[in-house]
LUMZANU-460079 format. One record per residue: x, y, z of N, C-alpha, C in turn. Coordinates in steps of 0.2 Angstrom, whole numbers. Example, Ala and Ser with C-alpha at 12.3 -4.5 7.8 and 13.67 -1.06 7.14 Angstrom:
2
REC  n.east  n.north   n.up  ca.east  ca.north  ca.up  c.east  c.north   c.up
REC      66      -28     39       62       -22     39      66      -16     39
REC      64      -11     35       68        -5     36      64        0     39
***
This chain:
317
REC  n.east  n.north   n.up  ca.east  ca.north  ca.up  c.east  c.north   c.up
REC       5       -6      0        0         0      0       4        6     -1
REC      10        6      4       14        12      5      18       14     -2
REC      19        8     -6       22         9    -13      17       13    -17
REC      11       12    -17        6        17    -21       7       25    -19
REC       8       25    -12        8        32    -11      15       35    -13
REC      20       31    -11       27        33    -13      28       35    -21
REC      24       31    -25       25        32    -32      22       39    -34
REC      17       42    -31       15        47    -32      17       54    -29
REC      22       52    -24       24        57    -20      20       59    -14
REC      14       59    -15        8        60    -10       1       60    -13
REC      -3       59    -10      -10        58    -12     -14       64     -8
REC     -19       68    -11      -22        73     -8     -26       70     -2
REC     -26       73      4      -30        70      9     -35       75     13
REC     -38       79      9      -42        83     13     -49       79     17
REC     -50       74     14      -54        69     17     -52       61     17
REC     -52       57     22      -50        51     22     -52       48     17
REC     -58       48     16      -62        44     11     -59       45      4
REC     -58       51      2      -55        53     -4     -48       50     -5
REC     -44       51      0      -37        48     -1     -37       41     -1
REC     -42       37      2      -42        31      2     -45       28     -6
REC     -50       31     -8      -51        30    -15     -46       31    -21
REC     -42       36    -19      -36        38    -23     -31       32    -23
REC     -30       28    -18      -26        23    -18     -29       17    -21
REC     -36       16    -21      -39        11    -24     -38       12    -31
REC     -39       18    -34      -39        19    -42     -32       18    -44
REC     -27       18    -40      -20        17    -43     -17       10    -41
REC     -21        6    -38      -19        -1    -36     -25       -7    -38
REC     -23      -13    -37      -27       -18    -40     -30      -22    -34
REC     -28      -22    -29      -30       -27    -23     -31      -25    -16
REC     -29      -18    -16      -30       -15     -9     -37      -14     -7
REC     -37      -13     -1      -44       -12      2     -44       -6      7
REC     -50       -3      9      -50         1     13     -47        0     19
REC     -47       -6     22      -45        -8     28     -37       -8     28
REC     -34       -9     22      -27       -10     20     -25       -2     22
REC     -29        3     19      -27        10     20     -26       12     26
REC     -31       10     30      -32        11     38     -25        9     41
REC     -24        2     39      -19        -1     43     -12        2     42
REC     -11        4     35       -5         7     33      -4       13     38
REC      -9       17     39       -8        24     41      -8       24     50
REC     -12       18     52      -14        18     59      -9       13     62
REC      -9        8     59       -5         2     63       2        1     61
REC       4       -1     55       11        -1     53      15        6     52
REC      10       12     51       13        18     50      18       19     44
REC      16       15     39       21        16     33      19       22     30
REC      13       25     31       12        31     27      10       36     33
REC      10       41     31       10        48     36       5       54     33
REC       1       56     37       -4        61     35      -2       67     38
REC      -1       72     34        0        79     37       0       84     30
REC       4       90     32        3        96     27       9       96     23
REC       8       95     16       14        94     11      13       99      6
REC      12       95      0       11        99     -7       6      105     -6
REC       8      111     -8        3       117     -8       1      118     -1
REC       4      116      4        3       117     11      -4      114     13
REC      -6      108      8      -13       105     11     -12       99     13
REC     -17       95     15      -16        89     18     -15       83     13
REC     -10       79     14       -8        74      9      -6       67     13
REC      -7       62     10       -5        56     12       2       54      9
REC       8       54     13       15        52     10      17       46     13
REC      23       44     10       26        37     13      30       41     19
REC      30       37     25       33        40     30      40       42     30
REC      44       37     25       52        40     25      52       46     21
REC      47       48     18       48        54     13      45       61     18
REC      42       60     23       40        65     26      45       70     29
REC      51       68     31       56        73     33      59       77     27
REC      60       75     22       63        78     16      57       83     13
REC      51       81     13       47        84     10      45       91     15
REC      45       90     21       44        96     26      50      100     26
REC      57       97     26       62       101     24      62      105     19
REC      59      104     13       59       107      7      53      112      7
REC      46      110     10       41       114      9      38      117     15
REC      41      115     22       38       117     28      39      125     29
REC      45      126     28       47       134     29      44      138     25
REC      43      137     18       40       141     13      32      142     15
REC      29      137     17       21       137     18      20      140     25
REC      25      140     30       24       144     35      25      152     34
REC      30      153     30       31       160     27      25      162     24
REC      23      159     19       16       160     15      10      162     19
REC      10      158     25        4       159     30       5      165     35
REC      10      169     34       11       175     39       6      179     40
REC       3      181     35       -3       187     34      -8      183     37
REC     -10      177     36      -16       174     39     -15      173     47
REC      -9      172     48       -7       172     56      -9      178     60
REC      -7      184     55       -9       190     58     -15      192     59
REC     -19      190     54      -27       191     54     -29      187     60
REC     -27      181     62      -30       178     67     -26      179     74
REC     -21      184     74      -20       186     80     -14      181     83
REC     -11      177     79       -6       172     81       0      175     79
REC       4      177     84       11       180     83      16      173     83
REC      23      176     80       27       170     80      28      168     87
REC      28      171     92       30       169    100      24      165    102
REC      17      167    100       12       163    102      12      155     98
REC      13      156     92       14       149     88      18      145     91
REC      24      148     93       30       143     97      28      140    103
REC      25      145    107       22       143    113      16      137    112
REC      12      139    107        7       134    106       9      127    103
REC      14      127     99       17       121     97      19      116    102
REC      23      119    107       26       115    113      19      113    118
REC      14      117    118        9       116    122       5      110    119
REC       4      109    112        0       104    109       5       98    108
REC      11       98    108       16        92    107      15       89    114
REC      17       93    119       17        91    126      11       86    128
REC       6       90    127       -1        87    128      -2       79    125
REC       0       80    118       -1        74    114       4       68    116
REC      10       70    119       15        66    121      12       63    127
REC       9       66    132        6        64    138       0       60    138
REC      -4       62    133      -12        59    132     -12       55    126
REC      -9       56    121       -9        51    115     -14       56    111
REC     -17       51    106      -22        54    101     -27       58    104
REC     -28       64    101      -32        70    104     -36       72     98
REC     -42       74    100      -47        78     95     -45       85     95
REC     -48       88     89      -47        95     88     -50       99     94
REC     -56       96     97      -60       101    101     -56      101    109
REC     -53       94    109      -48        94    116     -42       99    115
REC     -39       98    109      -33       103    109     -35      110    109
REC     -41      112    106      -44       119    107     -45      121    115
REC     -47      117    118      -48       118    126     -42      118    129
REC     -37      114    128      -30       114    131     -27      121    129
REC     -27      124    123      -25       130    121     -28      136    125
REC     -34      135    126      -37       140    130     -35      140    137
REC     -36      134    140      -33       133    147     -26      136    148
REC     -22      136    143      -15       139    144     -15      146    142
REC     -20      149    141      -21       156    140     -19      158    133
REC     -18      154    128      -15       155    122     -22      157    117
REC     -27      155    118      -33       157    114     -39      159    119
REC     -42      164    116      -49       165    120     -55      161    120
REC     -54      156    115      -60       152    114     -57      145    109
REC     -61      139    112      -59       133    109     -61      131    102
REC     -64      136     99      -66       134     92     -63      140     88
REC     -64      138     81      -62       144     76     -56      142     73
REC     -55      146     68      -49       144     64     -43      145     67
REC     -42      148     71      -36       149     75     -33      142     77
REC     -38      138     80      -36       132     83     -33      127     77
REC     -36      128     71      -34       123     66     -27      126     64
REC     -27      132     63      -21       136     61     -14      134     65
REC     -15      134     71      -10       131     77      -8      124     76
REC     -13      120     75      -13       113     73      -8      111     67
REC     -10      115     62       -7       115     55       1      117     56
REC       1      122     60        8       125     60      13      120     64
REC      10      117     69       14       111     72      16      106     68
REC      11      104     63       12       100     58      17      101     54
REC      17      108     51       22       110     46      30      110     49
REC      30      111     56       36       111     59      38      103     59
REC      33       98     58       35        91     59      35       88     66
REC      31       91     71       30        90     77      24       86     79
REC      19       87     75       13        82     75      11       80     68
REC       6       75     68        4        73     62      -4       69     64
REC      -7       67     58      -14        65     60     -13       58     63
REC     -17       55     68      -17        49     71     -22       46     69
REC     -25       40     73      -31        37     72     -37       41     71
REC     -42       37     68      -48        41     65     -49       44     59
REC     -55       43     56      -57        46     49     -61       52     50
REC     -59       57     46      -63        63     45     -67       66     52
REC     -73       65     53      -76        68     59     -73       65     66
REC     -69       60     65      -66        57     72     -59       56     71
REC     -56       61     67      -49        61     66     -46       64     73
REC     -39       62     74      -36        64     80     -29       66     78
REC     -25       69     82      -18        71     80     -13       68     86
REC      -7       66     84       -3        64     88       4       68     88
REC       8       67     92       16        69     92      20       64     88
REC      24       68     83       27        63     79      32       59     82
REC      35       61     87       41        57     90      37       51     95
REC      31       51     97       27        46    100      25       41     94
REC      22       44     90       18        40     84      24       36     80
REC      30       39     79       34        35     75      40       32     78
REC      41       34     85       47        33     90      53       37     88
REC      52       42     84       58        46     83      56       52     80
REC      60       58     80       59        64     76      59       63     69
REC      57       67     65       58        67     58      65       70     57
REC      68       67     51       75        69     49      74       75     43
REC      75       81     45       73        86     40      80       87     35
REC      78       88     29       84        90     24      81       91     17
REC      83       98     15       81       100      8      86       99      3
REC      92       96      4       97        95     -1      94       90     -6
REC      94       92    -12       91        87    -16      84       86    -16
REC      81       89    -12       73        87    -12      70       89    -17
REC      71       96    -21       68        98    -26      68       93    -32
REC      74       92    -33       75        87    -38      71       80    -37
REC      71       77    -32       68        71    -30      60       73    -31
REC      58       77    -29       50        79    -29      48       80    -36
REC      53       83    -41       51        83    -47      51       77    -51
REC      56       73    -49       56        66    -52      50       62    -50
REC      47       62    -44       41        59    -43      36       61    -45
REC      35       68    -46       30        71    -49      30       69    -57
REC      35       70    -61       35        67    -68      33       60    -69
REC      36       56    -64       34        49    -66      28       47    -64
REC      23       52    -59       16        50    -58      12       55    -62
REC      14       61    -65        9        65    -68      12       67    -76
REC      18       65    -77       20        68    -83      16       65    -89
REC      18       69    -94       21        74    -96      18       81    -92
REC      22       86    -91       19        92    -88      24       98    -89
REC      21      103    -87       25       109    -88      29      111    -82
REC      33      116    -81       36       118    -76      30      122    -72
REC      26      125    -74       20       129    -71      15      123    -67
REC      15      118    -71       11       113    -68      14      110    -61
REC      21      109    -62       24       106    -57      24      111    -50
REC      25      118    -53       26       123    -47      19      124    -44
REC      13      123    -48        6       123    -45       5      118    -40
REC       6      111    -42        5       105    -39       9      105    -32
REC      16      107    -33       20       107    -27      19      112    -23
REC      19      119    -25       18       124    -21      24      128    -21
REC      28      127    -26       36       129    -26      36      135    -31
REC      41      140    -30       41       145    -35      43      142    -41
REC      41      145    -46       42       143    -55      49      142    -55
REC      54      147    -53       61       146    -54      64      140    -52
REC      62      138    -46       64       132    -42      61      125    -46
REC      55      126    -48       52       120    -51      55      120    -58
REC      57      125    -62       59       125    -68      66      121    -68
REC      71      124    -63       77       120    -62      77      113    -60
REC      72      111    -56       71       104    -55      69       99    -60
REC      65      103    -64       62        98    -69      68       97    -75
REC      72      102    -77       77       102    -81      82       96    -78
REC      82       97    -72       88        92    -68      85       85    -70
REC      79       83    -70       78        76    -70      73       74    -76
REC      71       78    -80       67        76    -86      72       73    -91
REC      69       67    -93       73        63    -99      71       65   -107
REC      65       67   -107       62        68   -114      57       73   -113
REC      55       78   -119       50        83   -118      45       81   -125
REC      39       84   -124       34        84   -129      33       91   -130
REC      29       92   -136       27        98   -138      20       97   -140
REC      15      101   -136        9       100   -138       5      107   -138
REC       1      109   -144       -1       115   -144       4      120   -144
REC      11      119   -145       16       124   -145      19      124   -138
REC      17      120   -133       19       120   -127      23      115   -125
REC      29      116   -122       34       110   -120      32      108   -114
REC      32      100   -114       30        96   -108      36       92   -107
REC      39       92   -101       44        87    -98      41       81    -97
REC      45       76    -97       42        69    -95      49       64    -94
REC      47       60    -89       52        54    -88      54       48    -94
REC      48       46    -97       49        42   -102      43       43   -106
REC      43       40   -113       39        40   -118      33       34   -116
REC      29       36   -112       24        31   -109      18       31   -114
REC      15       23   -115        9        24   -119       4       26   -115
REC      -2       29   -119       -8        32   -116     -12       26   -112
REC     -16       28   -107      -20        23   -105     -27       24   -107
REC     -30       18   -108      -37        17   -112     -42       15   -107
REC     -40       13   -101      -46        10    -96     -50       15    -93
REC     -55       14    -89      -59        18    -85     -58       16    -77
REC     -58       23    -75      -57        22    -67     -62       27    -64
REC     -63       26    -58      -68        30    -54     -63       33    -48
REC     -63       39    -48      -58        43    -44     -63       46    -38
REC     -60       46    -32      -64        49    -26     -63       57    -27
REC     -66       60    -23      -66        67    -21     -58       69    -20
REC     -58       76    -23      -51        79    -22     -44       74    -25
REC     -47       71    -30      -41        66    -33     -35       70    -36
REC     -30       68    -36      -24        72    -38     -24       73    -45
REC     -28       68    -48      -27        68    -56     -30       74    -58
REC     -35       77    -55      -38        83    -57     -35       89    -53
REC     -30       88    -49      -27        94    -45     -20       95    -47
REC     -17       90    -51      -10        89    -51      -8       94    -57
REC     -11       98    -59       -8       103    -65     -12      110    -64
REC      -8      114    -68      -12       121    -67     -17      122    -73
REC     -16      118    -78      -22       118    -83     -24      111    -85
REC     -30      110    -83      -33       103    -85     -37      102    -90
REC     -37      107    -95      -42       107   -101     -41      100   -105
REC     -35       97   -106      -34        92   -108     -38       86   -105
REC     -39       86    -99      -43        80    -95     -50       82    -95
REC     -50       88    -94      -58        90    -91     -60       96    -95
REC     -66       94   -100      -67       100   -105     -71      106   -100
REC     -70      112   -102      -72       117   -100     -80      118    -99
REC     -83      115   -103      -91       115   -102     -93      110    -97
REC     -89      106    -94      -91       101    -89     -88      102    -83
REC     -83      108    -82      -79       109    -77     -83      109    -70
REC     -89      113    -70      -93       114    -65     -96      108    -62
REC     -96      102    -65      -99        96    -63     -94       93    -58
REC     -88       95    -59      -82        92    -55     -80       97    -50
REC     -80      103    -51      -78       109    -47     -84      114    -46
REC     -89      112    -41      -95       115    -41     -94      122    -37
REC     -88      123    -34      -88       129    -30     -86      127    -23
REC     -85      132    -19      -83       132    -11     -77      127    -10
REC     -74      126    -14      -67       122    -13     -69      115    -13
REC     -74      112    -16      -76       106    -16     -73      103    -23
REC     -72       97    -24      -70        94    -30     -73       86    -29
REC     -78       85    -34      -81        79    -34     -78       73    -36
REC     -81       66    -35      -78        60    -37     -80       61    -46
REC     -74       58    -48      -75        58    -56     -74       52    -59
REC     -77       51    -65      -77        45    -70     -72       47    -75
REC     -66       44    -76      -61        45    -81     -60       39    -85
REC     -61       40    -92      -59        36    -97     -54       38   -102
REC     -49       33   -102      -43        36   -107     -40       42   -106
REC     -40       45    -99      -37        51    -97     -42       56    -97
REC     -48       56    -99      -53        60   -100     -58       60    -94
REC     -60       66    -91      -66        65    -86     -73       64    -90
REC     -76       59    -89      -82        59    -93     -89       60    -89
REC     -88       61    -82      -94        60    -78     -92       61    -71
REC     -97       61    -66      -95        61    -59     -98       55    -56
REC     -98       53    -49     -102        49    -46    -102       50    -39
REC    -107       47    -36     -109        48    -29    -108       42    -25
REC    -106       43    -19     -104        37    -14    -111       33    -12
REC    -117       37    -12     -122        34    -11    -125       29    -16
REC    -125       22    -15     -126        17    -20    -122       17    -26
REC    -116       21    -26     -111        22    -31    -115       25    -38
REC    -120       29    -37     -123        31    -43    -118       36    -47
REC    -118       33    -54     -114        37    -58    -118       41    -63
REC    -116       47    -64     -119        53    -69    -114       55    -75
REC    -115       52    -81     -111        53    -86    -113       59    -89
REC    -107       64    -92     -109        70    -95    -113       69   -102
REC    -111       63   -106     -115        63   -112    -120       57   -111
REC    -126       57   -114     -130        51   -114    -128       46   -119
REC    -130       40   -117     -128        34   -121    -127       28   -116
REC    -124       22   -120     -123        15   -116    -117       17   -112
REC    -117       13   -107     -112        13   -101    -105       11   -106
REC    -100       15   -105      -94        13   -107     -91        7   -104
REC     -86        4   -108      -84        -2   -107     -80       -1   -100
REC     -81       -6    -95      -77        -6    -89     -80       -2    -83
REC     -86        1    -85      -89         4    -79     -92        0    -74
REC     -96       -6    -76      -99       -10    -71     -94      -13    -67
REC     -88      -15    -70      -82       -18    -66     -80      -13    -61
REC     -79       -7    -63      -77        -2    -59     -82       -1    -52
REC     -88       -1    -54      -93         0    -48     -93       -6    -44
REC     -92      -12    -47      -91       -18    -42     -85      -19    -38
REC     -80      -16    -42      -73       -15    -38     -74      -10    -32
REC     -78       -5    -32      -80         0    -26     -82       -4    -20
REC     -87       -9    -21      -90       -13    -16     -84      -18    -13
REC     -80      -20    -17      -74       -24    -16     -69      -21    -10
REC     -67      -15    -13      -63       -10     -9     -66       -9     -3
REC     -71       -8     -2      -75        -6      4     -75      -12      9
REC     -76      -17      6      -77       -23     10     -83      -24     13
***
């Protein structure tokens, strides 16, 4: 299971359900229980804040170098928001220590309890609101805490040193090149702006890293696309979960998702619906309730759709 995550560098993790289905779409025999086991029991995968400063599931051995590369940038990028929430640098440092110490003493802890602890220590005026999550995320970007047991509404956080038995080893040396290599392997061909958008890196850094690792290039509509290999196109059909990185991994997705259908997948409010993809093109969406599929164009069901719907049931167990 961890190898699926490792090959993609990371899978989008706003919702546990979405990242679990992202694993299913990129493997053949994994189950929901396998994903939970990998994150909660053998801890070979690690859920925290990585590419774009958003929640991702990454291979545990990759967490240190990814945060070494990305963490300081995303903390800097959040400075203005910290100010709006009244979270000074000193307060954030104190809160990180308070949160980590509480987790070390009490183990997996919910957001509500962390908020109450921060209020008790005089760091916040109330236990709810965006400031609580901002402080949790800040501690995560520092590599001090990560997600523990529980899914979505029942999620908890844990101290990294307790959860993994050791602190993360941070390094940024060679990290941009390695991230570019993983990105092109999973998402190429792609442009430097695609990589910069997906990773959250400055374009000059992304450009240099892509040039260092790309083995070939393609030109499509006058745009140069970097790639690792000249891979054949895929023709099969897959059902992707919400927030799937296939529709988030590029600056421009018009080749995969036609503009006239964009609202079906991106309805607004930061949501990204589950998608039906055939031969690399998004041809519809689906709902978790009874695995209902809604194709953009009327007509007979495409080949492979019935098998994919059946595989959803196998995956869920």
